[in-house]
N, C-alpha and C positions, 0 to 999 in steps of 0.2 A: 588464567582464563576466567576463574571465578570472579575476580575483581572487575574484569572487563564487563561481564554480564550483569554484575551487581550495579555498576555505574550506569549501564543502559537502562536497567530497571528503574533506578532512581530518577534518571532523566525522563523516563516515560511517565512517571507519576506527575511530572511538572508540565506536561503538554497542556497548554491553555485551552479553556473552554471558549474564551473570547479571543478571536484573532481578527484584528481590524474591525470590520463591520459584520463579522461572522460569529454567531453564537451557537455553540454545540450542545447537544443533548445525547446522552448515552443511548445506544440501540443494542438490542440483544444479539448475541452471536449464537448460531445453532450449536447445540451440544456436540453433535458429531464432529464439527470442525474443531472444537476444543480438544476432543479426544485424539484427533489425528495430529494436530499441531503442537500440543503441549507448550503453549507460548510462555516466554519469559516476560514479554510485554505485549499486551493486546489492547488496542484502542479501537473502539467501534462507535462512531458518533455520526449523527446527522447535524450538519451545520446549516443554519439559515441566516441569510443576509438580513440584518435588522432594518435596513433601509428599503430593500426591494422585495423581500419575501422569498426570493429564490433560495432553493436548497440543494445540497449535495451531500452524499454520504462519504465518509472518510474512514478507512480501515488501515491501521498499521499493525503488523504482526512481526515480532522479532522472536526468533527461536534460538535456543542454545545448541541445537543439533541441526545442521543444514539439511540432513536427510528428511526430517519431518516436514520441511517446507517444499521439498522437491516435487511433491504431487499436488500441491496447492497452487493451481495455475488457472486463471480465468477460463481458458478454453476447455478445461476439464471440469472444474467446479460448477460453473454456470450451466454447462450442458446437463450435468446431473440434477440441477435445480429446474430443468425444463426450458432453459433458454437456448436459442439457436444462434450461433456465431455467424454473422453476415460478412464481417470484414474486420481486418486488423490493419491499422495504419501506424507504422513506426514513426516516431518523431524525436527530435532533440529539443528539449525545453530547458529552462534554467530557473534557478531560484537563488537569490542572494549571490549571484555571480558564479554559481556552481552549475556546470552542464549536467543535465540528467536525461539519459535516453529513456523514452517511454514507449509503451505500446498502447494504442487506443483501440480497444475492442468494441465493436458495435454489435449488440445483441438484440434479439426480439423474442417475444413470447406471446402466444395466444392465450386469452382468458375469456371469461364470460362477457366482459365489456368490450372485447375487440382485441386489438394488438397493442402490446406494450413494447416500448423501445428504450434502450439505455446505452450509454457509452461508459465503459470502464477504462480509466486511464491507470495503467499499472507500471510500476518499476520496482527494482530490487536493489538492495545495498548489501555488500559483503566487504570484508576487509580489503582495502585498497581500491575499491571501485563501486560506481553505480552502473547498473546494467539493466537492459530490458529482456535479456536472454535467460530463460529458465535453465538452459544447458549449463550456465555458469554455476548455478546452485547444485545441479546434479554432479558436475565435475568436483566442486568443493566437498560434496558429501562423500566422495570416494577417497579424498585425501585425509588421512587420519588426524593431521594437525589442523588443517583449514576447517574441517568439519566441526571441531570443537568451538570455533568462533561463531558458528551458526550463520544466520542470514536474516535479512529484514525485507518484508514486502509491504508496499504501500499501494492502496487502491483508492481512487476517487471515482465515485459512481454518479454520473450525471444523467438527467433526463436528456433524451436524444435531441430535444429542441434547443439545447444550449449550443450556441455556435462555437466553432473551433477557437475563435479569438477570445470569447468569454471563458471557455474551458482553460485556456492558457493563462489568463489573468487570475482566475480563481485558483488554479494550481499553484501559482506563485504565492498568492495570499495565504493559502492553507498550509502548503508545504513549509513555508517559512517558520511556522510554529513547531514543525517536526525537526528542524535542522539540528538542534542540540543532540537529539537521539541519532539522527542519520550521520552526523559528523563523528560521533563516538563509534558507531558501527564501522564506518569506513576508515577512520584514522586511529581509533583507540587501540587496536591490536598492535600497533607499532610501539606503544608504550608499555605493553604487557610483557 
């Protein structure tokens, strides 16, 4: 299991800052999230399209202990940050021929300038599968063997004005740079 997590960590260090037309810059992760998650790999970047100027935030979190991720779920975390969940739309998207089930959470928050809206596209990876269901992480956390392999969560955070079609294309563009890590999470346990 140690080698499995070490390989994921090594691959995480190689996630490119430039993915196609998207250039990423690191963004800070709140300290309380780090304390709760204790990540093996944590990527938190804002990617900007060098041609259009459009931007999207990307967060990848891989943990060695599935339980630590079991409470890190957009409907919970964003609510504590002052966001209201308006809608969740499940979808089945793909990247590099891999089917990935996602949830698209639509959030809003009031501030001094009016209302802010964003869409968080979220999915999870565990040994043997991609899933949109946090219940799978909870289930794995209670299995003493599967828990040791941890879990991985990916979030892409879009301005709500980004159309569904644009989100799906951007998802494929950016998740392609994560595929070495995601493949190791899903398939690497078989080799361990």
